[in-house]
Biopython code that builds the backbone (N, CA, C, O; Angstrom):
import numpy as np
from Bio.PDB.StructureBuilder import StructureBuilder

atoms = [
    (1, "MET", "N", (-56.933, 35.302, 33.341)),
    (1, "MET", "CA", (-55.667, 34.509, 33.362)),
    (1, "MET", "C", (-55.413, 33.745, 32.118)),
    (1, "MET", "O", (-54.269, 33.446, 31.776)),
    (2, "GLU", "N", (-56.561, 33.400, 31.380)),
    (2, "GLU", "CA", (-56.431, 32.630, 30.172)),
    (2, "GLU", "C", (-55.632, 33.398, 29.127)),
    (2, "GLU", "O", (-54.801, 32.814, 28.432)),
    (3, "GLY", "N", (-55.888, 34.763, 29.005)),
    (3, "GLY", "CA", (-55.153, 35.547, 28.062)),
    (3, "GLY", "C", (-53.656, 35.563, 28.392)),
    (3, "GLY", "O", (-52.819, 35.454, 27.495)),
    (4, "TYR", "N", (-53.323, 35.698, 29.679)),
    (4, "TYR", "CA", (-51.879, 35.667, 30.006)),
    (4, "TYR", "C", (-51.272, 34.342, 29.621)),
    (4, "TYR", "O", (-50.178, 34.306, 29.058)),
    (5, "ASP", "N", (-51.938, 33.277, 29.902)),
    (5, "ASP", "CA", (-51.422, 31.898, 29.600)),
    (5, "ASP", "C", (-51.240, 31.763, 28.142)),
    (5, "ASP", "O", (-50.222, 31.223, 27.710)),
    (6, "THR", "N", (-52.178, 32.227, 27.333)),
    (6, "THR", "CA", (-51.971, 32.089, 25.858)),
    (6, "THR", "C", (-50.886, 32.886, 25.375)),
    (6, "THR", "O", (-50.094, 32.442, 24.544)),
    (7, "ALA", "N", (-50.795, 34.167, 25.903)),
    (7, "ALA", "CA", (-49.711, 35.054, 25.435)),
    (7, "ALA", "C", (-48.359, 34.476, 25.792)),
    (7, "ALA", "O", (-47.395, 34.570, 25.033)),
    (8, "GLN", "N", (-48.313, 33.849, 27.022)),
    (8, "GLN", "CA", (-47.050, 33.201, 27.425)),
    (8, "GLN", "C", (-46.749, 31.982, 26.561)),
    (8, "GLN", "O", (-45.588, 31.717, 26.251)),
    (9, "MET", "N", (-47.739, 31.270, 26.186)),
    (9, "MET", "CA", (-47.530, 30.105, 25.287)),
    (9, "MET", "C", (-46.979, 30.575, 23.956)),
    (9, "MET", "O", (-46.100, 29.919, 23.397)),
    (10, "VAL", "N", (-47.463, 31.683, 23.434)),
    (10, "VAL", "CA", (-46.988, 32.244, 22.192)),
    (10, "VAL", "C", (-45.501, 32.643, 22.371)),
    (10, "VAL", "O", (-44.657, 32.313, 21.538)),
    (11, "ARG", "N", (-45.214, 33.329, 23.432)),
    (11, "ARG", "CA", (-43.853, 33.756, 23.745)),
    (11, "ARG", "C", (-42.878, 32.549, 23.778)),
    (11, "ARG", "O", (-41.798, 32.551, 23.187)),
    (12, "ASP", "N", (-43.344, 31.537, 24.507)),
    (12, "ASP", "CA", (-42.541, 30.303, 24.614)),
    (12, "ASP", "C", (-42.340, 29.647, 23.226)),
    (12, "ASP", "O", (-41.241, 29.202, 22.896)),
    (13, "ALA", "N", (-43.388, 29.598, 22.448)),
    (13, "ALA", "CA", (-43.242, 29.044, 21.139)),
    (13, "ALA", "C", (-42.282, 29.783, 20.235)),
    (13, "ALA", "O", (-41.514, 29.174, 19.492)),
    (14, "LEU", "N", (-42.332, 31.130, 20.306)),
    (14, "LEU", "CA", (-41.378, 31.923, 19.577)),
    (14, "LEU", "C", (-39.906, 31.707, 20.046)),
    (14, "LEU", "O", (-38.963, 31.666, 19.255)),
    (15, "ALA", "N", (-39.788, 31.576, 21.377)),
    (15, "ALA", "CA", (-38.422, 31.350, 21.962)),
    (15, "ALA", "C", (-37.817, 30.038, 21.510)),
    (15, "ALA", "O", (-36.612, 29.937, 21.279)),
    (16, "TYR", "N", (-38.684, 29.019, 21.386)),
    (16, "TYR", "CA", (-38.183, 27.727, 21.035)),
    (16, "TYR", "C", (-38.071, 27.457, 19.533)),
    (16, "TYR", "O", (-37.618, 26.393, 19.112)),
    (17, "THR", "N", (-38.485, 28.429, 18.746)),
    (17, "THR", "CA", (-38.397, 28.221, 17.316)),
    (17, "THR", "C", (-37.138, 28.936, 16.794)),
    (17, "THR", "O", (-36.927, 30.130, 17.007)),
    (18, "GLY", "N", (-36.315, 28.132, 16.095)),
    (18, "GLY", "CA", (-35.100, 28.722, 15.462)),
    (18, "GLY", "C", (-35.474, 29.723, 14.407)),
    (18, "GLY", "O", (-36.506, 29.601, 13.747)),
    (19, "GLY", "N", (-34.588, 30.760, 14.246)),
    (19, "GLY", "CA", (-34.809, 31.740, 13.196)),
    (19, "GLY", "C", (-35.635, 32.938, 13.656)),
    (19, "GLY", "O", (-35.914, 33.826, 12.851)),
    (20, "ILE", "N", (-36.033, 32.987, 14.929)),
    (20, "ILE", "CA", (-36.773, 34.116, 15.466)),
    (20, "ILE", "C", (-36.056, 34.698, 16.655)),
    (20, "ILE", "O", (-35.741, 33.988, 17.611)),
    (21, "ASN", "N", (-35.799, 35.980, 16.601)),
    (21, "ASN", "CA", (-35.222, 36.665, 17.772)),
    (21, "ASN", "C", (-36.432, 37.180, 18.639)),
    (21, "ASN", "O", (-36.870, 38.316, 18.454)),
    (22, "GLU", "N", (-36.929, 36.402, 19.514)),
    (22, "GLU", "CA", (-38.117, 36.700, 20.250)),
    (22, "GLU", "C", (-37.988, 37.849, 21.168)),
    (22, "GLU", "O", (-38.998, 38.424, 21.574)),
    (23, "ALA", "N", (-36.793, 38.217, 21.520)),
    (23, "ALA", "CA", (-36.505, 39.373, 22.387)),
    (23, "ALA", "C", (-36.960, 40.658, 21.760)),
    (23, "ALA", "O", (-37.196, 41.647, 22.453)),
    (24, "ASN", "N", (-37.088, 40.652, 20.416)),
    (24, "ASN", "CA", (-37.471, 41.864, 19.719)),
    (24, "ASN", "C", (-39.000, 41.883, 19.407)),
    (24, "ASN", "O", (-39.492, 42.804, 18.754)),
    (25, "ILE", "N", (-39.709, 40.885, 19.871)),
    (25, "ILE", "CA", (-41.183, 40.769, 19.495)),
    (25, "ILE", "C", (-42.010, 40.853, 20.764)),
    (25, "ILE", "O", (-41.736, 40.155, 21.740)),
    (26, "GLU", "N", (-43.026, 41.710, 20.748)),
    (26, "GLU", "CA", (-44.006, 41.797, 21.824)),
    (26, "GLU", "C", (-45.240, 41.042, 21.487)),
    (26, "GLU", "O", (-45.673, 41.048, 20.335)),
    (27, "VAL", "N", (-45.810, 40.405, 22.427)),
    (27, "VAL", "CA", (-47.044, 39.601, 22.213)),
    (27, "VAL", "C", (-48.155, 40.076, 23.158)),
    (27, "VAL", "O", (-47.992, 40.157, 24.375)),
    (28, "HIS", "N", (-49.302, 40.388, 22.517)),
    (28, "HIS", "CA", (-50.500, 40.759, 23.261)),
    (28, "HIS", "C", (-51.655, 39.790, 22.865)),
    (28, "HIS", "O", (-51.763, 39.382, 21.709)),
    (29, "PHE", "N", (-52.455, 39.460, 23.791)),
    (29, "PHE", "CA", (-53.541, 38.512, 23.460)),
    (29, "PHE", "C", (-54.848, 38.991, 24.108)),
    (29, "PHE", "O", (-54.841, 39.484, 25.236)),
    (30, "GLY", "N", (-55.941, 38.846, 23.406)),
    (30, "GLY", "CA", (-57.230, 39.178, 23.962)),
    (30, "GLY", "C", (-58.291, 38.608, 22.990)),
    (30, "GLY", "O", (-58.194, 38.752, 21.772)),
    (31, "GLU", "N", (-59.280, 37.971, 23.575)),
    (31, "GLU", "CA", (-60.452, 37.454, 22.876)),
    (31, "GLU", "C", (-60.094, 36.619, 21.612)),
    (31, "GLU", "O", (-60.721, 36.733, 20.559)),
    (32, "GLY", "N", (-59.049, 35.775, 21.784)),
    (32, "GLY", "CA", (-58.657, 34.900, 20.693)),
    (32, "GLY", "C", (-57.730, 35.492, 19.678)),
    (32, "GLY", "O", (-57.345, 34.809, 18.728)),
    (33, "VAL", "N", (-57.340, 36.787, 19.848)),
    (33, "VAL", "CA", (-56.569, 37.474, 18.843)),
    (33, "VAL", "C", (-55.167, 37.755, 19.494)),
    (33, "VAL", "O", (-55.075, 38.363, 20.560)),
    (34, "VAL", "N", (-54.110, 37.297, 18.820)),
    (34, "VAL", "CA", (-52.761, 37.643, 19.182)),
    (34, "VAL", "C", (-52.265, 38.817, 18.303)),
    (34, "VAL", "O", (-52.380, 38.771, 17.079)),
    (35, "THR", "N", (-51.738, 39.820, 18.916)),
    (35, "THR", "CA", (-51.086, 40.877, 18.204)),
    (35, "THR", "C", (-49.593, 40.832, 18.421)),
    (35, "THR", "O", (-49.123, 40.912, 19.556)),
    (36, "LEU", "N", (-48.867, 40.708, 17.378)),
    (36, "LEU", "CA", (-47.392, 40.724, 17.394)),
    (36, "LEU", "C", (-46.889, 42.059, 16.988)),
    (36, "LEU", "O", (-47.328, 42.604, 15.975)),
    (37, "SER", "N", (-45.935, 42.636, 17.782)),
    (37, "SER", "CA", (-45.286, 43.924, 17.332)),
    (37, "SER", "C", (-43.840, 43.840, 17.687)),
    (37, "SER", "O", (-43.368, 42.922, 18.358)),
    (38, "GLY", "N", (-43.158, 44.846, 17.203)),
    (38, "GLY", "CA", (-41.704, 44.839, 17.375)),
    (38, "GLY", "C", (-40.981, 44.832, 16.080)),
    (38, "GLY", "O", (-41.477, 45.356, 15.083)),
    (39, "ILE", "N", (-39.770, 44.226, 16.070)),
    (39, "ILE", "CA", (-38.984, 44.192, 14.799)),
    (39, "ILE", "C", (-38.524, 42.798, 14.494)),
    (39, "ILE", "O", (-38.394, 41.937, 15.364)),
    (40, "ALA", "N", (-38.275, 42.607, 13.174)),
    (40, "ALA", "CA", (-37.671, 41.396, 12.629)),
    (40, "ALA", "C", (-36.645, 41.863, 11.633)),
    (40, "ALA", "O", (-36.760, 42.960, 11.088)),
    (41, "PHE", "N", (-35.635, 41.039, 11.385)),
    (41, "PHE", "CA", (-34.575, 41.402, 10.478)),
    (41, "PHE", "C", (-34.779, 40.848, 9.105)),
    (41, "PHE", "O", (-33.907, 41.033, 8.256)),
    (42, "SER", "N", (-35.931, 40.144, 8.809)),
    (42, "SER", "CA", (-36.201, 39.663, 7.504)),
    (42, "SER", "C", (-37.723, 39.416, 7.352)),
    (42, "SER", "O", (-38.426, 39.228, 8.345)),
    (43, "ASP", "N", (-38.203, 39.419, 6.138)),
    (43, "ASP", "CA", (-39.594, 39.041, 5.890)),
    (43, "ASP", "C", (-39.843, 37.597, 6.370)),
    (43, "ASP", "O", (-40.916, 37.291, 6.889)),
    (44, "ALA", "N", (-38.829, 36.703, 6.192)),
    (44, "ALA", "CA", (-39.059, 35.309, 6.629)),
    (44, "ALA", "C", (-39.230, 35.229, 8.094)),
    (44, "ALA", "O", (-40.099, 34.484, 8.549)),
    (45, "GLU", "N", (-38.461, 35.946, 8.884)),
    (45, "GLU", "CA", (-38.607, 35.963, 10.335)),
    (45, "GLU", "C", (-39.977, 36.471, 10.750)),
    (45, "GLU", "O", (-40.626, 35.892, 11.620)),
    (46, "ARG", "N", (-40.413, 37.560, 10.121)),
    (46, "ARG", "CA", (-41.816, 38.122, 10.371)),
    (46, "ARG", "C", (-42.828, 37.107, 10.112)),
    (46, "ARG", "O", (-43.680, 36.874, 10.970)),
    (47, "ARG", "N", (-42.806, 36.449, 8.941)),
    (47, "ARG", "CA", (-43.818, 35.441, 8.593)),
    (47, "ARG", "C", (-43.696, 34.220, 9.514)),
    (47, "ARG", "O", (-44.737, 33.693, 9.908)),
    (48, "LEU", "N", (-42.553, 33.751, 9.872)),
    (48, "LEU", "CA", (-42.391, 32.653, 10.772)),
    (48, "LEU", "C", (-43.016, 32.918, 12.110)),
    (48, "LEU", "O", (-43.692, 32.059, 12.674)),
    (49, "ALA", "N", (-42.790, 34.116, 12.623)),
    (49, "ALA", "CA", (-43.409, 34.458, 13.933)),
    (49, "ALA", "C", (-44.888, 34.407, 13.896)),
    (49, "ALA", "O", (-45.529, 33.952, 14.843)),
    (50, "GLU", "N", (-45.448, 34.875, 12.805)),
    (50, "GLU", "CA", (-46.933, 34.804, 12.610)),
    (50, "GLU", "C", (-47.432, 33.383, 12.518)),
    (50, "GLU", "O", (-48.445, 33.029, 13.121)),
    (51, "ASP", "N", (-46.741, 32.595, 11.785)),
    (51, "ASP", "CA", (-47.098, 31.189, 11.613)),
    (51, "ASP", "C", (-47.016, 30.437, 12.948)),
    (51, "ASP", "O", (-47.912, 29.652, 13.260)),
    (52, "VAL", "N", (-45.972, 30.660, 13.732)),
    (52, "VAL", "CA", (-45.869, 30.003, 14.986)),
    (52, "VAL", "C", (-46.969, 30.446, 15.959)),
    (52, "VAL", "O", (-47.534, 29.601, 16.653)),
    (53, "ALA", "N", (-47.284, 31.725, 16.030)),
    (53, "ALA", "CA", (-48.351, 32.229, 16.833)),
    (53, "ALA", "C", (-49.661, 31.585, 16.416)),
    (53, "ALA", "O", (-50.448, 31.186, 17.275)),
    (54, "ARG", "N", (-49.902, 31.481, 15.184)),
    (54, "ARG", "CA", (-51.197, 30.976, 14.636)),
    (54, "ARG", "C", (-51.460, 29.495, 15.126)),
    (54, "ARG", "O", (-52.609, 29.083, 15.286)),
    (55, "HIS", "N", (-50.403, 28.759, 15.344)),
    (55, "HIS", "CA", (-50.615, 27.361, 15.729)),
    (55, "HIS", "C", (-50.623, 27.112, 17.260)),
    (55, "HIS", "O", (-50.613, 25.958, 17.689)),
    (56, "VAL", "N", (-50.640, 28.125, 18.039)),
    (56, "VAL", "CA", (-50.712, 28.004, 19.522)),
    (56, "VAL", "C", (-52.255, 27.794, 19.853)),
    (56, "VAL", "O", (-53.109, 28.518, 19.342)),
    (57, "PRO", "N", (-52.546, 26.828, 20.679)),
    (57, "PRO", "CA", (-53.941, 26.568, 21.091)),
    (57, "PRO", "C", (-54.564, 27.822, 21.704)),
    (57, "PRO", "O", (-53.942, 28.500, 22.522)),
    (58, "GLY", "N", (-55.813, 28.122, 21.294)),
    (58, "GLY", "CA", (-56.554, 29.245, 21.766)),
    (58, "GLY", "C", (-56.441, 30.492, 20.899)),
    (58, "GLY", "O", (-57.158, 31.473, 21.098)),
    (59, "VAL", "N", (-55.529, 30.435, 19.932)),
    (59, "VAL", "CA", (-55.344, 31.581, 19.028)),
    (59, "VAL", "C", (-56.278, 31.353, 17.788)),
    (59, "VAL", "O", (-56.170, 30.356, 17.075)),
    (60, "ARG", "N", (-57.182, 32.320, 17.585)),
    (60, "ARG", "CA", (-58.091, 32.281, 16.428)),
    (60, "ARG", "C", (-57.626, 33.135, 15.307)),
    (60, "ARG", "O", (-57.913, 32.871, 14.140)),
    (61, "ARG", "N", (-56.880, 34.197, 15.671)),
    (61, "ARG", "CA", (-56.418, 35.148, 14.622)),
    (61, "ARG", "C", (-55.117, 35.834, 15.074)),
    (61, "ARG", "O", (-54.892, 36.044, 16.266)),
    (62, "VAL", "N", (-54.327, 36.155, 14.161)),
    (62, "VAL", "CA", (-52.962, 36.853, 14.432)),
    (62, "VAL", "C", (-52.976, 38.138, 13.663)),
    (62, "VAL", "O", (-53.276, 38.162, 12.469)),
    (63, "VAL", "N", (-52.652, 39.208, 14.348)),
    (63, "VAL", "CA", (-52.503, 40.507, 13.764)),
    (63, "VAL", "C", (-50.925, 40.751, 13.802)),
    (63, "VAL", "O", (-50.339, 40.879, 14.877)),
    (64, "ASN", "N", (-50.306, 40.806, 12.638)),
    (64, "ASN", "CA", (-48.858, 40.901, 12.608)),
    (64, "ASN", "C", (-48.450, 42.328, 12.292)),
    (64, "ASN", "O", (-48.541, 42.766, 11.145)),
    (65, "GLU", "N", (-47.997, 43.062, 13.318)),
    (65, "GLU", "CA", (-47.570, 44.476, 13.212)),
    (65, "GLU", "C", (-46.015, 44.535, 13.336)),
    (65, "GLU", "O", (-45.451, 45.591, 13.621)),
    (66, "ILE", "N", (-45.355, 43.400, 13.119)),
    (66, "ILE", "CA", (-43.835, 43.367, 13.203)),
    (66, "ILE", "C", (-43.352, 44.155, 12.018)),
    (66, "ILE", "O", (-43.813, 43.935, 10.898)),
    (67, "MET", "N", (-42.432, 45.067, 12.239)),
    (67, "MET", "CA", (-41.714, 45.790, 11.233)),
    (67, "MET", "C", (-40.409, 45.109, 10.852)),
    (67, "MET", "O", (-39.682, 44.621, 11.718)),
    (68, "VAL", "N", (-40.125, 45.077, 9.616)),
    (68, "VAL", "CA", (-38.846, 44.478, 9.115)),
    (68, "VAL", "C", (-37.864, 45.659, 8.984)),
    (68, "VAL", "O", (-38.144, 46.702, 8.393)),
    (69, "VAL", "N", (-36.674, 45.400, 9.594)),
    (69, "VAL", "CA", (-35.582, 46.445, 9.509)),
    (69, "VAL", "C", (-34.367, 45.680, 9.063)),
    (69, "VAL", "O", (-34.269, 44.472, 9.275)),
    (70, "LYS", "N", (-33.436, 46.384, 8.443)),
    (70, "LYS", "CA", (-32.190, 45.813, 8.023)),
    (70, "LYS", "C", (-31.315, 45.693, 9.315)),
    (70, "LYS", "O", (-31.313, 46.541, 10.207)),
    (71, "ALA", "N", (-30.577, 44.554, 9.316)),
    (71, "ALA", "CA", (-29.692, 44.319, 10.485)),
    (71, "ALA", "C", (-28.724, 45.446, 10.622)),
    (71, "ALA", "O", (-28.114, 45.864, 9.638)),
    (72, "GLY", "N", (-28.564, 45.954, 11.828)),
    (72, "GLY", "CA", (-27.615, 47.046, 12.114)),
    (72, "GLY", "C", (-28.236, 48.406, 12.055)),
    (72, "GLY", "O", (-27.542, 49.401, 12.264)),
    (73, "GLY", "N", (-29.541, 48.498, 11.773)),
    (73, "GLY", "CA", (-30.135, 49.844, 11.704)),
    (73, "GLY", "C", (-31.556, 49.791, 11.321)),
    (73, "GLY", "O", (-32.024, 48.755, 10.849)),
    (74, "ALA", "N", (-32.273, 50.852, 11.497)),
    (74, "ALA", "CA", (-33.715, 50.892, 11.147)),
    (74, "ALA", "C", (-33.963, 51.334, 9.774)),
    (74, "ALA", "O", (-35.116, 51.413, 9.350)),
]
sb = StructureBuilder()
sb.init_structure("model")
sb.init_model(0)
sb.init_chain("A")
sb.init_seg("    ")
for serial, (resi, resn, name, xyz) in enumerate(atoms, 1):
    if name == "N":
        sb.init_residue(resn, " ", resi, " ")
    sb.init_atom(name, np.array(xyz, "f"), 0.0, 1.0, " ", f" {name:<3s}", serial, name[0])
structure = sb.get_structure()
């Protein structure tokens, strides 16, 4: 259950942070590692999502697999 709680805390943190479209980001957590995947529309959004996830209690490492796409298409 701890993994679910941490993943949910990351999702919540992404949702409450301006500049991130959290609906496009998937969060997986296991053994202290958060993996982010999905899409972002800028490098800044991608980096911000990683930074937000890194500061959630229980997260020891972040693997950022978010792909940056141009708005309106891949």
